[in-house]
C-alpha positions as CSV (number, residue, x, y, z in Angstrom):
1,M,-61.6,25.9,-3.4
2,I,-61.9,22.1,-3.0
3,R,-61.6,20.4,-6.3
4,C,-64.1,17.4,-6.6
5,I,-64.9,14.6,-8.9
6,A,-68.1,12.5,-8.8
7,I,-68.1,8.8,-9.7
8,D,-71.4,7.0,-10.3
9,D,-72.6,4.6,-13.0
10,E,-76.1,6.1,-12.9
11,P,-76.4,9.2,-15.1
12,L,-79.2,10.8,-13.1
13,A,-77.3,10.4,-9.8
14,L,-74.1,11.7,-11.4
15,R,-76.0,14.8,-12.6
16,Q,-77.5,15.4,-9.2
17,I,-74.1,15.4,-7.5
18,S,-72.7,17.6,-10.2
19,D,-75.5,20.1,-9.7
20,Y,-75.0,20.1,-5.9
21,I,-71.2,20.7,-6.3
22,K,-71.9,23.6,-8.6
23,K,-74.3,25.1,-6.1
24,T,-71.8,25.0,-3.2
25,S,-69.5,28.0,-3.2
26,F,-66.3,26.3,-1.9
27,L,-66.5,23.3,-4.2
28,E,-65.2,23.1,-7.7
29,L,-66.2,20.3,-10.2
30,A,-63.1,18.8,-11.7
31,G,-64.6,15.8,-13.5
32,L,-67.5,13.4,-13.8
33,C,-66.8,9.7,-14.1
34,E,-69.1,6.7,-14.8
35,S,-66.6,4.2,-13.4
36,G,-63.5,3.8,-11.2
37,L,-61.4,3.2,-14.3
38,Q,-62.4,6.6,-15.7
39,A,-61.6,8.1,-12.4
40,I,-58.1,6.7,-12.4
41,E,-57.4,8.5,-15.6
42,V,-58.7,11.8,-14.2
43,L,-56.6,11.4,-11.0
44,E,-53.4,10.9,-13.0
45,N,-53.8,14.2,-14.8
46,T,-55.9,16.5,-12.6
47,P,-55.5,17.8,-9.0
48,V,-58.3,16.4,-6.9
49,D,-59.1,17.0,-3.3
50,L,-62.3,15.1,-2.9
51,M,-64.2,12.3,-4.5
52,F,-67.9,11.5,-4.2
53,V,-67.9,7.8,-4.9
54,D,-70.9,5.5,-5.5
55,I,-70.3,2.2,-3.8
56,N,-72.5,0.0,-6.0
57,M,-71.0,0.0,-9.4
58,P,-70.4,-3.0,-11.8
59,D,-67.0,-4.4,-12.5
60,L,-65.2,-2.4,-9.8
61,S,-67.1,-1.2,-6.8
62,G,-66.5,2.2,-5.3
63,M,-65.1,0.6,-2.2
64,D,-62.7,-1.6,-4.1
65,F,-61.7,1.4,-6.3
66,V,-60.7,3.5,-3.3
67,K,-58.7,0.6,-1.9
68,T,-56.6,0.4,-5.1
69,L,-55.4,4.0,-4.6
70,D,-52.1,4.4,-2.7
71,N,-52.8,8.0,-1.7
72,P,-56.5,8.7,-2.3
73,P,-58.0,12.2,-2.0
74,M,-60.7,12.7,0.7
75,V,-63.7,10.4,0.0
76,V,-67.4,10.7,0.6
77,F,-69.2,7.5,-0.2
78,V,-72.6,7.6,-1.8
79,T,-74.9,4.6,-1.9
80,A,-78.5,3.4,-1.6
81,S,-77.7,0.9,1.1
82,S,-76.6,1.8,4.7
83,E,-74.9,-1.6,5.2
84,Y,-71.6,-0.3,3.8
85,A,-71.3,2.6,6.2
86,L,-68.9,0.9,8.7
87,E,-66.7,-0.4,5.9
88,G,-66.5,3.1,4.4
89,F,-65.1,4.6,7.6
90,R,-62.6,1.8,7.8
91,V,-61.0,3.1,4.6
92,D,-60.9,6.6,6.1
93,A,-63.9,8.1,4.3
94,V,-64.7,11.6,5.5
95,D,-68.5,11.0,5.3
96,Y,-71.2,8.8,3.9
97,L,-74.4,9.9,2.0
98,L,-77.4,7.7,1.6
99,K,-79.5,8.0,-1.6
100,P,-81.8,9.7,-2.3
101,I,-79.7,12.7,-1.4
102,S,-81.2,16.1,-0.5
103,Y,-79.1,19.2,-0.9
104,V,-79.3,19.8,2.9
105,D,-77.6,16.4,3.5
106,F,-75.1,17.1,0.8
107,L,-74.2,20.5,2.2
108,K,-73.9,19.1,5.7
109,S,-71.4,16.6,4.4
110,A,-69.6,19.2,2.3
111,N,-69.1,21.4,5.4
112,K,-67.6,18.5,7.2
113,V,-65.2,18.0,4.4
114,K,-64.3,21.7,4.4
115,S,-63.5,21.7,8.1
116,W,-61.2,18.7,7.6
117,F,-59.6,20.3,4.5
118,D,-59.0,23.7,6.2
119,K,-57.3,21.9,9.1
120,H,-55.0,19.7,7.1
121,R,-54.3,21.6,3.9
122,P,-50.6,22.3,3.4
123,K,-49.4,25.9,3.8
124,E,-47.0,27.6,1.4
125,D,-44.4,28.0,4.1
126,E,-44.3,24.3,4.6
127,V,-41.9,23.6,1.7
128,K,-38.6,22.6,3.2
129,S,-35.5,22.4,1.0
130,N,-31.7,22.2,1.1
131,K,-29.1,22.0,-1.7
132,N,-30.1,18.6,-3.1
133,F,-33.8,18.0,-2.3
134,L,-37.0,19.4,-0.8
135,F,-39.9,18.1,1.2
136,I,-43.4,18.8,0.2
137,K,-46.9,17.8,1.3
138,S,-48.8,15.8,-1.3
139,E,-52.0,13.9,-0.7
140,Y,-51.6,14.3,3.1
141,K,-48.1,12.8,3.1
142,I,-44.7,14.4,3.2
143,L,-42.6,13.4,0.3
144,R,-38.9,14.0,-0.4
145,I,-38.2,15.2,-4.0
146,N,-34.6,15.1,-5.1
147,F,-33.7,18.0,-7.4
148,D,-31.9,15.5,-9.8
149,D,-35.2,13.7,-10.3
150,I,-37.1,16.8,-11.4
151,K,-37.5,17.6,-15.1
152,Y,-39.9,20.5,-14.9
153,I,-42.6,22.0,-12.7
154,E,-46.0,22.9,-14.1
155,G,-48.3,25.5,-12.4
156,M,-52.0,24.6,-12.4
157,S,-54.0,27.4,-10.7
158,E,-53.6,26.7,-7.0
159,Y,-51.6,23.5,-7.6
160,I,-48.2,22.6,-9.0
161,K,-47.4,19.3,-10.8
162,I,-43.8,18.2,-10.4
163,H,-42.8,16.1,-13.4
164,L,-40.2,13.5,-12.5
165,I,-37.7,11.4,-14.5
166,N,-38.6,7.8,-13.5
167,S,-41.9,8.1,-11.6
168,K,-45.4,9.6,-11.9
169,P,-45.8,13.4,-11.4
170,V,-46.4,14.6,-7.9
171,M,-49.1,17.2,-7.3
172,T,-49.4,19.5,-4.3
173,L,-51.5,22.5,-3.3
174,L,-48.9,25.2,-3.7
175,S,-48.2,28.2,-6.0
176,I,-45.5,28.1,-8.6
177,K,-44.0,31.3,-7.0
178,A,-43.6,29.5,-3.6
179,I,-41.8,26.5,-5.1
180,E,-39.6,28.8,-7.2
181,E,-38.4,30.6,-4.1
182,Q,-37.1,27.2,-2.7
183,L,-35.2,26.0,-5.7
184,P,-31.5,26.7,-6.3
185,V,-31.2,29.4,-9.0
186,D,-28.2,27.8,-10.6
187,R,-30.2,24.7,-11.4
188,F,-33.7,25.8,-12.1
189,M,-35.2,28.7,-14.1
190,R,-38.7,29.9,-14.6
191,V,-39.3,30.2,-18.3
192,H,-43.1,30.9,-18.4
193,R,-45.8,32.0,-16.1
194,S,-46.7,28.3,-15.7
195,Y,-43.4,26.5,-16.0
196,I,-40.1,26.1,-14.2
197,V,-37.4,23.8,-15.8
198,N,-34.4,21.9,-14.5
199,L,-31.6,23.5,-16.6
200,E,-29.5,20.3,-16.3
201,K,-32.3,18.2,-18.0
202,I,-32.6,20.4,-21.1
203,S,-31.3,18.6,-24.2
204,V,-33.3,20.2,-27.1
205,I,-34.5,23.7,-27.7
206,E,-36.5,24.6,-30.8
207,R,-38.2,27.9,-31.7
208,S,-38.4,29.3,-28.2
209,R,-39.6,25.9,-26.9
210,I,-37.9,23.4,-24.6
211,I,-38.6,19.8,-25.6
212,F,-38.7,17.0,-23.1
213,D,-39.1,13.3,-24.1
214,G,-39.6,14.3,-27.7
215,N,-43.3,15.3,-27.3
216,V,-43.5,17.7,-24.3
217,Y,-43.1,21.3,-25.4
218,I,-42.4,24.0,-22.8
219,P,-42.8,27.5,-24.1
220,V,-40.4,30.2,-23.2
221,S,-42.5,33.4,-22.9
222,D,-41.3,36.9,-23.7
223,Q,-41.1,37.8,-20.1
224,Y,-38.4,35.3,-19.4
225,K,-36.8,35.0,-22.9
226,N,-33.8,37.4,-22.2
227,K,-32.9,35.6,-19.0
228,F,-33.1,32.2,-20.7
229,Q,-31.1,33.4,-23.7
230,G,-28.4,34.6,-21.4
231,Y,-28.1,31.1,-19.9
232,I,-27.8,29.6,-23.4
233,D,-25.2,32.2,-24.5
234,K,-23.1,31.5,-21.4
235,N,-23.0,27.8,-22.2
236,Y,-22.9,28.0,-26.0
237,L,-19.9,26.7,-27.9
238,I,-19.3,28.0,-31.5
Protein backbone atom coordinates (compact mmCIF):
# COMPACT_ATOMS: atom_id res chain seq x y z
CA MET A 1 0.00 0.00 0.00
CA ILE A 2 1.09 3.54 -0.76
CA ARG A 3 0.29 5.81 2.19
CA CYS A 4 -0.98 9.24 1.09
CA ILE A 5 -1.87 12.62 2.47
CA ALA A 6 -3.80 15.33 0.65
CA ILE A 7 -3.13 19.03 1.22
CA ASP A 8 -5.61 21.64 0.01
CA ASP A 9 -7.19 24.71 1.59
CA GLU A 10 -10.47 24.11 -0.27
CA PRO A 11 -12.68 21.62 1.66
CA LEU A 12 -14.51 20.38 -1.45
CA ALA A 13 -11.27 19.72 -3.33
CA LEU A 14 -9.83 17.99 -0.28
CA ARG A 15 -12.90 15.76 0.00
CA GLN A 16 -12.69 14.85 -3.69
CA ILE A 17 -9.05 13.77 -3.45
CA SER A 18 -9.89 11.85 -0.28
CA ASP A 19 -12.70 9.98 -2.07
CA TYR A 20 -10.42 9.18 -5.01
CA ILE A 21 -7.72 7.81 -2.72
CA LYS A 22 -10.24 5.58 -0.93
CA LYS A 23 -11.49 4.25 -4.29
CA THR A 24 -8.00 3.25 -5.40
CA SER A 25 -7.01 -0.20 -4.12
CA PHE A 26 -3.26 0.40 -3.75
CA LEU A 27 -3.59 3.79 -1.99
CA GLU A 28 -4.17 4.32 1.73
CA LEU A 29 -5.28 7.66 3.17
CA ALA A 30 -3.00 8.69 6.04
CA GLY A 31 -4.23 12.25 6.56
CA LEU A 32 -6.03 15.32 5.25
CA CYS A 33 -4.47 18.74 5.72
CA GLU A 34 -5.74 22.24 5.00
CA SER A 35 -2.27 23.79 4.96
CA GLY A 36 1.39 22.97 4.65
CA LEU A 37 1.87 23.67 8.35
CA GLN A 38 -0.66 20.96 9.23
CA ALA A 39 1.10 18.62 6.84
CA ILE A 40 4.45 19.15 8.56
CA GLU A 41 2.94 17.88 11.82
CA VAL A 42 1.57 14.80 10.06
CA LEU A 43 4.90 14.05 8.36
CA GLU A 44 6.73 14.18 11.69
CA ASN A 45 4.54 11.46 13.18
CA THR A 46 3.20 9.34 10.32
CA PRO A 47 4.88 7.34 7.55
CA VAL A 48 3.91 8.96 4.24
CA ASP A 49 4.88 7.79 0.75
CA LEU A 50 2.93 10.28 -1.37
CA MET A 51 1.48 13.78 -1.06
CA PHE A 52 -1.22 15.32 -3.25
CA VAL A 53 -0.40 18.99 -2.84
CA ASP A 54 -2.46 21.97 -3.97
CA ILE A 55 -0.14 24.70 -5.20
CA ASN A 56 -2.36 27.75 -4.67
CA MET A 57 -2.70 28.02 -0.90
CA PRO A 58 -2.51 31.16 1.27
CA ASP A 59 0.43 31.88 3.61
CA LEU A 60 2.54 28.98 2.32
CA SER A 61 2.05 27.78 -1.24
CA GLY A 62 2.23 24.10 -2.02
CA MET A 63 5.37 24.65 -4.07
CA ASP A 64 7.12 26.51 -1.25
CA PHE A 65 5.96 23.90 1.26
CA VAL A 66 7.60 21.08 -0.71
CA LYS A 67 10.80 23.12 -1.03
CA THR A 68 11.04 23.38 2.77
CA LEU A 69 11.24 19.58 3.17
CA ASP A 70 14.69 18.02 3.29
CA ASN A 71 13.51 14.59 2.13
CA PRO A 72 9.95 14.91 0.82
CA PRO A 73 7.80 11.90 -0.08
CA MET A 74 6.66 11.52 -3.67
CA VAL A 75 4.64 14.54 -4.78
CA VAL A 76 1.71 15.01 -7.15
CA PHE A 77 0.84 18.69 -7.50
CA VAL A 78 -2.79 19.71 -7.87
CA THR A 79 -3.81 23.14 -9.14
CA ALA A 80 -6.29 25.06 -11.26
CA SER A 81 -3.51 26.66 -13.33
CA SER A 82 -1.16 24.92 -15.77
CA GLU A 83 1.49 27.64 -15.46
CA TYR A 84 3.12 25.84 -12.52
CA ALA A 85 3.68 22.53 -14.32
CA LEU A 86 7.31 23.14 -15.29
CA GLU A 87 8.27 24.42 -11.84
CA GLY A 88 6.59 21.37 -10.33
CA PHE A 89 8.79 18.99 -12.25
CA ARG A 90 11.85 21.00 -11.23
CA VAL A 91 11.22 19.94 -7.63
CA ASP A 92 10.97 16.29 -8.75
CA ALA A 93 7.20 15.97 -8.65
CA VAL A 94 6.04 12.61 -9.98
CA ASP A 95 3.02 14.12 -11.71
CA TYR A 96 0.73 17.11 -12.04
CA LEU A 97 -3.09 17.18 -11.93
CA LEU A 98 -5.13 20.05 -13.29
CA LYS A 99 -8.45 20.94 -11.63
CA PRO A 100 -11.23 19.96 -12.09
CA ILE A 101 -9.94 16.42 -11.68
CA SER A 102 -11.76 13.38 -13.02
CA TYR A 103 -11.19 9.98 -11.47
CA VAL A 104 -9.75 8.79 -14.79
CA ASP A 105 -7.05 11.46 -14.61
CA PHE A 106 -6.45 10.72 -10.93
CA LEU A 107 -6.08 6.98 -11.55
CA LYS A 108 -3.69 7.57 -14.45
CA SER A 109 -1.52 9.68 -12.14
CA ALA A 110 -1.80 7.13 -9.30
CA ASN A 111 -0.65 4.34 -11.62
CA LYS A 112 2.37 6.41 -12.58
CA VAL A 113 3.17 6.83 -8.89
CA LYS A 114 2.77 3.08 -8.28
CA SER A 115 5.18 2.22 -11.08
CA TRP A 116 7.79 4.56 -9.60
CA PHE A 117 7.14 3.31 -6.07
CA ASP A 118 7.46 -0.38 -6.98
CA LYS A 119 10.73 0.31 -8.76
CA HIS A 120 12.34 2.29 -5.94
CA ARG A 121 10.86 0.93 -2.70
CA PRO A 122 13.44 -0.59 -0.35
CA LYS A 123 13.50 -4.36 0.08
CA GLU A 124 13.85 -6.01 3.47
CA ASP A 125 17.16 -7.57 2.51
CA GLU A 126 18.64 -4.14 1.90
CA VAL A 127 19.36 -3.51 5.57
CA LYS A 128 23.13 -3.67 6.01
CA SER A 129 24.76 -3.79 9.42
CA ASN A 130 27.97 -4.45 11.32
CA LYS A 131 28.83 -4.37 15.02
CA ASN A 132 28.37 -0.63 15.49
CA PHE A 133 25.90 0.70 12.92
CA LEU A 134 23.55 -0.18 10.10
CA PHE A 135 22.53 1.36 6.81
CA ILE A 136 18.85 1.70 5.91
CA LYS A 137 16.88 3.30 3.12
CA SER A 138 14.65 6.14 4.23
CA GLU A 139 12.84 8.61 2.00
CA TYR A 140 14.86 7.38 -0.99
CA LYS A 141 18.20 8.00 0.70
CA ILE A 142 20.60 5.60 2.40
CA LEU A 143 21.23 6.60 6.01
CA ARG A 144 23.80 5.37 8.50
CA ILE A 145 22.31 4.72 11.94
CA ASN A 146 24.75 4.20 14.81
CA PHE A 147 23.57 1.68 17.39
CA ASP A 148 24.66 4.06 20.17
CA ASP A 149 22.18 6.63 18.89
CA ILE A 150 19.12 4.34 18.98
CA LYS A 151 16.80 4.49 21.99
CA TYR A 152 14.08 2.19 20.72
CA ILE A 153 12.43 1.03 17.53
CA GLU A 154 8.69 1.16 16.99
CA GLY A 155 6.82 -1.04 14.54
CA MET A 156 4.08 0.71 12.56
CA SER A 157 2.37 -1.80 10.25
CA GLU A 158 4.64 -1.98 7.17
CA TYR A 159 7.02 0.64 8.60
CA ILE A 160 9.37 1.05 11.49
CA LYS A 161 10.22 4.27 13.29
CA ILE A 162 13.74 4.40 14.76
CA HIS A 163 13.77 6.78 17.74
CA LEU A 164 17.16 8.44 18.15
CA ILE A 165 18.82 10.27 21.02
CA ASN A 166 19.67 13.66 19.54
CA SER A 167 17.75 13.82 16.29
CA LYS A 168 14.32 13.25 14.79
CA PRO A 169 13.04 9.70 14.37
CA VAL A 170 13.81 7.95 11.10
CA MET A 171 11.06 6.02 9.32
CA THR A 172 11.57 3.33 6.73
CA LEU A 173 9.47 0.77 4.89
CA LEU A 174 10.59 -2.32 6.77
CA SER A 175 9.15 -4.91 9.17
CA ILE A 176 10.20 -4.98 12.80
CA LYS A 177 11.21 -8.62 12.34
CA ALA A 178 13.64 -7.69 9.55
CA ILE A 179 15.36 -5.01 11.63
CA GLU A 180 15.45 -7.29 14.67
CA GLU A 181 17.45 -9.86 12.73
CA GLN A 182 20.14 -7.25 11.97
CA LEU A 183 20.62 -5.96 15.51
CA PRO A 184 23.20 -7.37 17.97
CA VAL A 185 21.33 -9.51 20.51
CA ASP A 186 23.56 -8.40 23.38
CA ARG A 187 22.51 -4.76 22.89
CA PHE A 188 18.91 -4.88 21.68
CA MET A 189 15.85 -6.83 22.81
CA ARG A 190 12.34 -7.12 21.50
CA VAL A 191 9.97 -6.54 24.42
CA HIS A 192 6.67 -6.24 22.58
CA ARG A 193 5.16 -7.07 19.20
CA SER A 194 5.75 -3.42 18.24
CA TYR A 195 8.90 -2.45 20.17
CA ILE A 196 12.61 -3.20 20.28
CA VAL A 197 14.67 -1.39 22.94
CA ASN A 198 18.33 -0.55 23.23
CA LEU A 199 19.22 -2.27 26.51
CA GLU A 200 22.04 0.18 27.17
CA LYS A 201 19.62 3.13 27.15
CA ILE A 202 17.20 1.76 29.76
CA SER A 203 17.31 3.73 32.99
CA VAL A 204 13.79 3.33 34.49
CA ILE A 205 11.47 0.31 34.61
CA GLU A 206 8.09 0.58 36.27
CA ARG A 207 5.21 -1.93 36.35
CA SER A 208 6.32 -3.90 33.30
CA ARG A 209 6.98 -0.71 31.38
CA ILE A 210 10.25 0.82 30.21
CA ILE A 211 10.27 4.59 30.55
CA PHE A 212 12.23 6.82 28.19
CA ASP A 213 12.58 10.59 28.66
CA GLY A 214 10.10 10.55 31.54
CA ASN A 215 7.01 10.39 29.33
CA VAL A 216 7.44 7.56 26.82
CA TYR A 217 6.20 4.21 28.15
CA ILE A 218 7.22 1.03 26.32
CA PRO A 219 5.15 -1.97 27.44
CA VAL A 220 6.77 -5.34 28.06
CA SER A 221 4.26 -7.92 26.83
CA ASP A 222 3.74 -11.37 28.34
CA GLN A 223 5.35 -13.01 25.33
CA TYR A 224 8.70 -11.34 26.06
CA LYS A 225 8.43 -10.83 29.83
CA ASN A 226 10.50 -13.86 30.91
CA LYS A 227 13.35 -13.03 28.57
CA PHE A 228 13.40 -9.41 29.70
CA GLN A 229 13.21 -10.41 33.37
CA GLY A 230 16.19 -12.70 32.80
CA TYR A 231 18.18 -9.73 31.53
CA ILE A 232 17.22 -7.70 34.61
CA ASP A 233 18.07 -10.54 37.02
CA LYS A 234 21.47 -11.00 35.41
CA ASN A 235 22.31 -7.32 35.99
CA TYR A 236 20.52 -6.84 39.31
CA LEU A 237 22.47 -5.96 42.42
CA ILE A 238 20.94 -6.59 45.85
